[in-house]
C-alpha positions, 0 to 999 in steps of 0.5 A, spaced: 813 200 499 814 207 497 818 209 491 825 209 494 828 217 493 836 218 490 842 222 494 848 225 490 853 223 495 859 228 494 867 226 496 872 230 501 874 234 494 868 236 492 865 233 487 859 230 486 859 222 486 854 217 482 846 218 484 846 213 490 839 209 491 836 212 499 830 208 502 826 213 506 826 213 513 821 207 516 818 208 524 820 201 528 813 201 531 809 201 525 814 194 521 813 188 523 820 186 523 821 192 529 819 190 535 818 182 538 810 180 537 808 173 542 804 169 539 799 166 543 796 159 543 788 159 540 782 156 547 783 150 546 776 147 544 772 145 550 776 150 555 773 149 562 768 154 564 772 160 567 779 158 566 782 165 562 784 163 555 788 168 550 786 169 543 790 168 537 796 173 536 794 178 529 801 178 528 804 171 527 809 167 530 816 169 533 822 168 526 826 164 529 831 168 531 828 172 535 826 167 539 833 166 541 834 173 542 829 172 547 831 166 551 837 170 552 834 177 554 829 176 557 823 179 553 822 187 556 830 187 554 829 183 547 823 190 547 828 195 547 834 191 543 830 189 537 827 196 536 834 199 537 838 195 532 832 195 527 834 202 527 840 201 527 840 197 520 835 203 517 840 208 517 846 203 516 841 203 510 842 209 507 850 210 510 851 204 506 848 207 499 852 213 501 858 208 501 856 205 495 858 208 490 865 211 494 872 206 494 876 210 499 878 207 507 873 205 512 875 211 515 873 217 510 867 211 509 864 211 516 865 219 516 861 219 508 855 214 512 855 218 519 854 224 516 848 221 511 845 217 516 844 224 520 841 227 515 835 223 516 833 224 523 832 229 527 837 227 533 836 225 539 830 221 537 826 217 540 826 210 537 820 208 542 818 208 550 824 206 553 830 209 548 832 214 544 838 214 538 842 221 542 847 220 536 851 217 530 858 218 529 864 217 525 869 214 530 874 212 526 873 206 521 867 205 525 860 208 525 857 209 532 850 209 534 848 211 541 843 211 544 839 212 552 835 206 555 830 208 561 825 204 564 829 198 565 833 193 571 839 195 569 841 188 573 837 186 565 842 189 560 849 187 558 854 189 552 854 181 551 847 180 552 845 185 546 851 184 542 848 177 541 842 180 539 845 185 534 850 180 530 845 176 526 841 181 525 846 186 522 850 180 518 844 177 515 841 184 514 844 187 506 847 194 508 849 193 514 852 187 512 855 191 506 859 196 510 862 191 515 864 188 509 868 194 507 871 193 513 867 199 516 866 196 523 859 197 528 859 201 533 853 201 539 854 205 545 847 203 550 847 209 556 843 206 561 839 211 565 837 207 572 845 206 574 848 210 569 853 206 566 855 205 558 854 198 555 860 198 549 861 194 544 863 193 536 861 189 531 866 187 524 866 184 519 869 179 523 863 177 527 858 175 521 
């Protein structure tokens, strides 16, 4: 892994805080945990002539939590949800490092964290062919991530299904769990271009 860089976070009164460690942003499409990969069964020996068989996937088997996501959403929707949420956990890593040394209210922590996260990305940021991270904002004691999604059947996307994928991932990622334990909520807005609908949900420490 690349060496982490250091970032100093200023308090509201302008005084510099302690240097805090930040992780460099990573492309979600190049990391093993960023999008589900489907493992295919190896071709059995002695297969009948003319039968098409699939070669084993080089990516290995799906983690158990990813299989749950696929069962809830279906493959296409799970790819979108996991890719977007993977990006959120990486951005939230920047947020968590920024607020770690600041003993302030959740509202102030959310503002500090959103500002730190925005500094790492040129928004709007393309997550994948279907998903764009449009904005990272503080909304009271929450950091809100706004995405736009296109190229999918809107009937497949629901807030409950997306949250079912998001909760276990955010609750088991140390950076985002740290935010939640400081009573900073993580809000999602997914704008579906085909329907014009907004899917909105919030994750708090109580969801973990």
